[in-house]
C-alpha positions in Angstrom: 0.0 0.0 0.0 1.3 3.4 -1.0 0.1 6.9 -0.1 -1.1 9.4 -2.7 1.2 12.2 -3.5 -0.3 15.6 -3.2 1.3 18.8 -4.5 2.0 21.1 -1.6 4.4 23.7 -0.3 6.2 22.3 2.8 5.6 24.0 6.1 7.9 24.4 9.1 8.0 21.2 11.1 6.5 22.9 14.2 3.4 23.7 12.2 3.0 20.2 11.0 3.6 18.8 14.5 1.1 21.2 16.1 -1.5 20.2 13.6 -0.8 16.5 14.1 -1.1 16.8 17.8 -4.5 18.3 17.4 -5.7 15.1 15.8 -6.9 12.3 18.1 -5.7 9.5 15.8 -2.1 10.8 15.9 -2.1 11.3 19.7 -3.5 7.8 20.3 -1.2 6.2 17.8 1.8 8.1 19.2 0.9 6.9 22.8 0.6 3.2 21.7 3.8 3.4 19.6 5.8 5.0 22.4 4.6 2.4 24.9 5.7 -0.4 22.7 9.0 1.3 22.0 9.7 1.9 25.7 8.9 -1.7 26.5 11.3 -2.9 23.9 14.0 -0.5 25.2 13.6 -1.6 28.7 14.0 -5.3 27.6 17.5 -4.4 26.5 18.7 -4.4 30.1 15.9 -5.8 32.2 13.0 -8.3 32.1 11.2 -9.8 35.1 12.5 -13.3 34.3 15.0 -15.1 32.2 13.0 -16.5 29.3 15.7 -19.1 28.5 15.0 -20.9 31.8 12.4 -23.6 31.7 10.3 -24.2 34.9 8.0 -27.1 34.1 6.6 -27.0 37.6 5.1 -23.6 37.0 3.8 -24.2 33.5 0.5 -22.6 32.2 -0.2 -20.4 35.3 -2.8 -17.7 35.2 -2.4 -14.1 36.1 -0.7 -13.5 39.5 1.5 -11.0 41.2 4.6 -13.1 40.4 3.6 -13.5 36.8 1.2 -10.6 35.8 0.5 -12.2 32.4 0.9 -15.8 33.5 3.3 -18.5 32.2 3.5 -20.6 29.0 3.7 -24.3 28.5 7.3 -24.3 29.5 6.9 -22.2 32.6 8.4 -19.1 31.0 7.1 -15.7 32.1 4.8 -14.3 29.3 5.4 -10.7 30.2 9.2 -11.1 29.7 8.5 -12.9 26.4 6.2 -10.1 25.2 8.9 -7.5 26.1 11.6 -9.4 24.2 9.2 -10.1 21.3 8.6 -6.4 21.0 12.3 -5.7 20.7 12.7 -8.4 18.0 9.7 -7.2 16.0 10.7 -3.6 16.1 14.3 -4.4 15.2 13.3 -6.5 12.2 10.7 -4.0 10.9 13.0 -1.0 11.5 16.0 -2.5 9.6 13.7 -3.7 6.8 12.2 -0.2 6.4 15.7 1.2 6.5 16.7 -1.1 3.6 13.6 -0.1 1.6 14.2 3.6 2.1 18.0 3.4 1.6 17.6 1.7 -1.8 14.1 2.7 -2.9 14.3 6.5 -2.4 17.5 7.0 -4.4 16.1 4.8 -7.2 12.8 6.8 -7.2 14.6 10.2 -7.3 17.0 9.0 -10.0 14.1 7.7 -12.2 12.2 11.0 -11.8 15.4 13.0 -12.6 16.4 11.0 -15.7 13.0 10.1 -17.1 12.7 8.3 -20.5 13.5 4.6 -20.8 15.4 4.5 -17.5 12.2 5.6 -15.7 10.1 3.1 -17.7 12.5 0.2 -16.9 12.4 1.0 -13.1 8.6 1.2 -13.0 8.1 -2.0 -14.9 10.6 -3.8 -12.6 8.5 -2.4 -9.6 5.4 -3.8 -11.3 6.9 -7.2 -11.5 7.8 -7.2 -7.8 4.3 -5.9 -6.9 2.8 -8.8 -8.9 3.8 -11.3 -6.2 2.3 -11.2 -2.7 5.0 -9.8 -0.4 4.4 -12.2 2.5 4.4 -15.2 0.1 7.6 -14.1 -1.5 9.2 -13.5 1.9 8.3 -17.0 2.8 9.9 -18.3 -0.4 13.1 -16.3 0.2 13.5 -17.4 3.9 12.6 -21.0 2.9 15.4 -21.0 0.3 18.1 -19.3 2.4 17.0 -20.7 5.7 15.1 -19.4 8.7 16.4 -16.6 10.9 16.0 -12.9 11.8 18.6 -11.8 9.3 17.0 -13.5 6.3 13.6 -12.3 7.5 14.9 -8.7 7.4 16.3 -9.1 3.9 13.1 -10.7 2.6 10.9 -7.9 4.1 13.3 -5.2 3.1 13.4 -6.3 -0.6 9.7 -5.7 -0.9 9.9 -2.3 0.8 12.2 -1.1 -2.0 9.6 -0.7 -4.8 7.2 0.9 -2.4 9.6 3.7 -1.5 10.8 4.0 -5.1 7.3 4.6 -6.3 6.5 7.2 -3.5 9.8 9.0 -4.1 9.3 9.1 -7.8 5.7 10.3 -7.6 6.6 13.0 -5.2 9.6 14.1 -7.3 7.6 14.2 -10.5 5.1 16.5 -8.8 7.8 19.0 -7.8 10.1 19.0 -10.9 7.9 21.4 -12.9 7.8 23.9 -10.0 9.4 27.4 -10.5 12.1 27.0 -7.9 13.3 23.8 -9.5 13.4 25.6 -12.9 15.4 28.3 -11.2 17.8 25.8 -9.7 18.3 24.2 -13.2 18.9 27.7 -14.7 21.6 28.3 -12.1 23.6 25.3 -13.4 22.7 22.6 -10.8 22.6 19.1 -12.1 19.8 16.5 -11.5 21.7 14.9 -8.6 22.2 18.1 -6.7 18.6 19.3 -7.3 17.3 16.0 -6.1 19.3 16.1 -2.9 19.0 19.8 -2.1 15.4 20.6 -3.3 13.4 17.5 -4.1 14.2 15.3 -1.1 13.4 17.9 1.6 10.1 18.5 -0.1 9.0 14.9 -0.1 10.5 14.0 3.3 7.1 14.2 5.0 5.6 11.8 2.4 8.4 9.4 3.0 7.9 9.6 6.8 4.2 8.7 6.5 4.9 5.8 4.1 7.6 4.6 6.6 5.0 4.3 9.4 2.8 2.2 7.1 5.6 -0.1 6.0 6.8 -0.4 9.6 3.4 -1.7 10.6 3.4 -4.1 7.6 6.9 -5.2 8.6 5.8 -6.2 12.1 2.9 -8.2 10.6 5.3 -9.9 8.1 7.8 -10.7 10.9 5.0 -12.2 13.0 3.8 -14.3 10.0 7.3 -15.6 9.2 7.9 -16.4 12.9 4.6 -18.2 13.1 5.7 -20.4 10.2 9.1 -21.0 11.9 11.0 -18.9 9.4 11.7 -15.8 11.5 13.6 -15.5 14.8 14.6 -18.8 16.2 14.3 -20.1 19.8 15.3 -19.2 22.4 14.7 -15.7 21.1 11.0 -15.0 21.7 8.8 -13.7 18.9 5.1 -12.8 19.0 4.4 -15.0 15.9 6.2 -17.9 17.5 4.2 -17.5 20.7 1.0 -17.7 18.6 2.2 -20.9 17.0 3.1 -22.5 20.4 -0.3 -21.5 21.8 -2.5 -22.8 19.0 -2.8 -26.4 20.5 -3.5 -25.1 24.0 -6.3 -22.5 23.3 -8.9 -24.6 25.0 -7.1 -24.9 28.3 -5.1 -21.6 28.3 -6.6 -19.0 25.8 -4.4 -16.3 27.3 -1.4 -17.9 25.6 -2.7 -16.8 22.2 -4.7 -13.7 23.2 -1.8 -11.8 24.8 0.7 -12.0 21.8 -2.2 -11.5 19.4 -3.3 -8.4 21.2 0.4 -7.2 21.2 0.5 -7.5 17.4 -2.9 -5.9 16.9 -2.2 -2.9 19.2 1.2 -2.2 17.8 0.0 -2.3 14.2 -3.1 -0.2 15.1 -0.9 2.4 16.8 1.4 2.7 13.8 -1.5 3.0 11.4 -3.1 5.7 13.5 0.2 7.5 13.7 0.6 7.3 10.0 -3.0 8.5 9.4 -2.5 11.4 11.7 0.7 12.4 10.0 -0.9 12.1 6.5 -3.8 14.3 7.5 -1.4 16.9 9.0 0.7 17.3 5.9 -2.0 16.8 3.2 -3.2 20.2 2.0 -6.6 18.7 1.2 -7.1 18.0 4.9 -6.2 21.4 6.1 -8.9 23.5 7.5 -9.0 27.2 6.5 -8.0 29.5 9.2 
């Protein structure tokens, strides 16, 4: 999914932020996203329990003071696993989005600057990649090269590239005919310098909104790959792996599936609300007259 590319004159960041904070969707999404991010950061140096230790005697316990979210079928603390799973999901999605932006944005800017057959070749290559379902293709890649977080990052990142290339190209094409770009060309600047100094700052907000969307999709993709055993491998906890382990025990301990499922839903919901709020704040068609 890609966002539409409106033609607009960029505003100071403080104006965009003020308008975004006035929108409930942005505030709610920001609160949820920050909560998940803080939980992941805390897990870097502290979790209530060591998730690599198996305590069979305390398996499948309910909510208690000792284990606020209970324990799983191996006696591991679910709260600790959720915290570490958040760190894993965020790391995979963040690096995958970074790969997509790092490769896709320069390609999109280059295609818009060059035009002609180069632009046509890039767009047709994007269409070929878009023709295959991203999650299915990620499953194929990780199945060929083996399971693991690194291969999951590469698989998800590959399918972020055409998304960012298309957004960057669309935004650049909308700005190239503008007067200040014509003035920059008249002053002797080449396409590369114009793209870096003038085009990229004008489409940065669009890329930021698209990044929040792809970040949410990356978390979903990572959970799906882990559910199939192709993502992060034990003993590293993963929300998708927790869902897989819980599927045969739903009747006796539904919380084993509900808790990681809710973690995925809330995180993706928060990122989507955050992206919607940012999009509304920067889209000139959504601005109210003063």
